[in-house]
VOVEXSE-957956 format. One line per field, with one value per residue (C-alpha): residue number from 0; residue in one letter; z, y, x. Coordinates in nm, 4 decimals, padded with zeros to 6 digits. Each point is the difference from the previous one (the first is absolute). Layout:
<nodes>
num	[NUM,...]
residuo	[A,...]
up	[Z,...]
north	[Y,...]
east	[X,...]
</nodes>
This chain:
<nodes>
num	[0,1,2,3,4,5,6,7,8,9,10,11,12,13,14,15,16,17,18,19,20,21,22,23,24,25,26,27,28,29,30,31,32,33,34,35,36,37,38,39,40,41,42,43,44,45,46,47,48,49,50,51,52,53,54,55,56,57,58,59,60,61,62,63,64,65,66,67,68,69,70,71,72,73,74,75,76,77,78,79,80,81,82,83,84,85,86,87,88,89,90,91,92,93,94,95,96,97,98,99,100,101,102,103,104,105,106,107,108,109,110,111,112,113,114,115,116,117,118,119,120,121,122,123,124,125,126,127,128,129,130,131,132,133,134,135,136,137,138,139,140,141,142]
residuo	[M,D,P,L,A,R,R,D,G,L,L,T,R,P,N,P,A,P,R,H,D,Y,L,V,I,L,D,G,R,P,R,V,D,L,P,G,L,T,D,P,L,L,V,V,R,L,V,P,D,R,L,L,I,D,G,P,A,F,A,G,Y,I,A,G,L,G,R,W,S,W,P,G,P,E,D,L,T,L,A,V,L,D,D,I,N,N,E,V,V,P,R,W,V,Q,V,E,V,R,A,S,Q,T,A,G,R,S,D,D,H,D,Q,P,A,N,R,V,A,G,L,P,H,R,V,I,A,E,D,R,Q,P,L,W,R,G,R,P,P,L,S,I,G,E,S]
up	[-00.7529,00.0831,00.0755,00.1345,00.2759,00.0396,00.0977,00.2353,00.2705,-00.0920,00.2134,-00.0014,00.2318,-00.0715,-00.0062,00.2882,-00.1446,-00.3924,-00.0555,00.1250,-00.1706,00.2245,-00.0119,00.1017,00.0322,00.0457,00.0202,00.0593,-00.0860,-00.2104,-00.0185,-00.3574,-00.1842,-00.2366,-00.1744,00.0490,00.2935,00.3843,00.2510,-00.2239,00.1501,-00.1385,00.0403,-00.1005,-00.0182,-00.0934,-00.0032,00.0954,-00.1938,00.1438,00.1216,00.2483,00.0232,00.3178,00.2113,00.1557,-00.3242,-00.1760,00.1830,-00.0870,-00.3663,-00.0063,00.1640,-00.2786,-00.2745,00.1193,-00.1639,-00.3621,-00.1948,-00.1008,-00.2545,00.1090,00.2107,-00.2758,-00.0631,00.3926,-00.0018,-00.3036,00.1317,00.3230,-00.1858,-00.2001,00.3162,00.1588,-00.3024,-00.0122,00.3567,00.1645,-00.3084,00.1699,-00.1371,00.0075,00.0691,-00.0116,00.0687,00.0521,00.0444,00.1521,00.0258,00.0193,-00.2658,00.1276,-00.0985,-00.3790,-00.1090,-00.2613,-00.1200,-00.1142,00.3433,-00.1979,-00.0781,00.2885,00.0557,-00.1910,00.3075,00.3231,00.3044,00.1781,-00.2940,-00.0103,-00.2494,-00.0034,-00.1996,00.0092,-00.1769,00.0459,-00.1543,00.0561,-00.0864,-00.3415,00.1618,00.3422,-00.0417,00.3413,00.0827,00.1691,00.3704,00.0892,00.2895,00.3041,-00.0978,-00.3761,-00.1815]
north	[01.1278,-00.1741,-00.3795,-00.0901,00.3133,-00.1352,-00.3333,00.0992,-00.0512,-00.3188,-00.2135,-00.3794,-00.3005,-00.3748,-00.1904,-00.2389,-00.2863,00.0245,-00.3590,00.0606,00.2216,00.2397,00.3322,00.3520,00.2880,00.3523,00.2847,00.3824,00.3245,00.2252,00.3532,00.0516,00.2354,-00.2126,00.2587,-00.0369,-00.2726,00.0317,-00.2496,-00.2336,-00.3442,-00.2231,-00.3512,-00.2595,-00.3732,-00.2392,-00.3306,00.0338,-00.1855,00.0652,00.3703,00.1623,00.3856,00.1365,00.0994,00.2997,00.1308,-00.0588,00.2487,00.2767,-00.1121,00.0752,00.3140,00.1042,-00.0513,00.3262,00.1705,-00.0714,00.0988,-00.2581,00.0648,-00.2597,-00.3342,-00.2039,00.1675,-00.0475,-00.3653,-00.1039,00.1950,-00.1889,-00.3131,00.0650,00.0922,-00.3099,-00.1943,00.1552,-00.0265,-00.2893,-00.2446,-00.1688,-00.3022,00.1579,00.3549,00.2024,00.3580,00.2098,00.3629,00.0786,00.3513,00.1736,00.2829,00.3638,00.1452,00.1110,00.3682,00.0983,00.3439,-00.0003,-00.0612,-00.1709,-00.2951,-00.2353,-00.0228,-00.2482,-00.1777,-00.1285,00.0627,-00.3158,-00.1916,-00.2821,00.0029,-00.3194,-00.0929,-00.3629,-00.1191,-00.3229,-00.1978,-00.3246,-00.1810,-00.1726,-00.3528,00.0597,-00.2384,00.0522,00.1310,00.3343,-00.0434,00.1887,00.2287,00.0034,00.1290,-00.0840,-00.2728]
east	[01.0040,00.3231,-00.0789,00.3403,-00.0709,-00.3481,00.1263,00.2505,-00.2237,-00.1092,00.2115,00.0552,00.0929,00.0330,-00.2798,00.0053,-00.1741,00.0614,-00.1265,-00.3465,-00.2844,-00.1727,-00.1670,00.1492,-00.2494,00.1399,-00.2207,00.0013,-00.1317,00.2441,-00.0202,-00.0251,-00.2205,-00.2314,-00.2149,-00.3684,00.0508,00.0734,00.0980,00.2263,00.0853,00.2808,-00.0052,00.2754,-00.0677,00.2996,00.1204,00.3920,00.2868,00.3470,-00.0576,-00.2838,-00.0689,00.1202,-00.3482,00.1324,00.1983,-00.3402,-00.1407,00.2699,-00.0658,-00.3644,00.1012,00.2483,-00.2681,-00.1047,00.2911,-00.1279,-00.3214,-00.2107,-00.2649,-00.2233,-00.0114,00.0750,00.3437,00.0431,-00.0895,00.2243,00.2774,-00.0132,-00.0178,00.3007,00.1997,-00.1072,00.0947,00.3174,00.1384,-00.1622,-00.0870,-00.3006,-00.1351,-00.3330,-00.1003,-00.3348,00.0042,-00.3445,-00.0677,-00.3516,-00.1247,-00.3290,-00.1005,-00.0329,-00.3353,-00.0086,-00.0561,-00.2521,-00.0073,-00.3549,-00.2124,-00.2921,00.2037,00.1477,00.3587,00.1868,00.1306,-00.1322,00.1926,00.1190,-00.0257,00.2473,00.3076,00.2008,00.2886,00.1589,00.3143,00.1896,00.2946,00.1433,00.3476,-00.0661,00.0846,-00.1811,-00.3124,-00.1227,-00.3322,00.0026,-00.1414,-00.3313,00.0598,-00.2292,-00.3633,00.0342,-00.1815]
</nodes>
C-alpha cells in the first residue's frame, strides 16, 4: 500500500484563523473491507494549525480508502492518522474507526459463536504537536 498514492486525495486549504484553537470534525463511511466487521464509520477530530482538510476532497479521500486491503480497523485508523499528520500537520488530531462485529461462526454446534453480531468495535488514535499546550476541545454531546 503506497501512502503517497493514498494521500493524493487528502487536499488542504489555508486555515482562515490560525491564531485560534477550534475543533473540526469530519466523518464518513468508507467502503472498506474489514474482516469480521460491518458498516465502518471514520471520524476525524482535529485542531488545525496552518492548514485545513478540504471538506469535499475528504469525501473522495474516504472513498479512495477502499482501494487498499485493511487487515483490521487498527491498520485503517493508524494509516489515516499518519496521512493527516503528513499532509495537514494539525495541532491535535484524533482518528476513530467504529464498526460492528458480524456474527461469529462455530464449527461445533454445541459451542456458542465466538462473536456476537452488532457488538461494537472502536479504535481511537491521537497525536499532537510537541509544543502545543492546548486542551483538545470536546465535541457536542461528549463529556
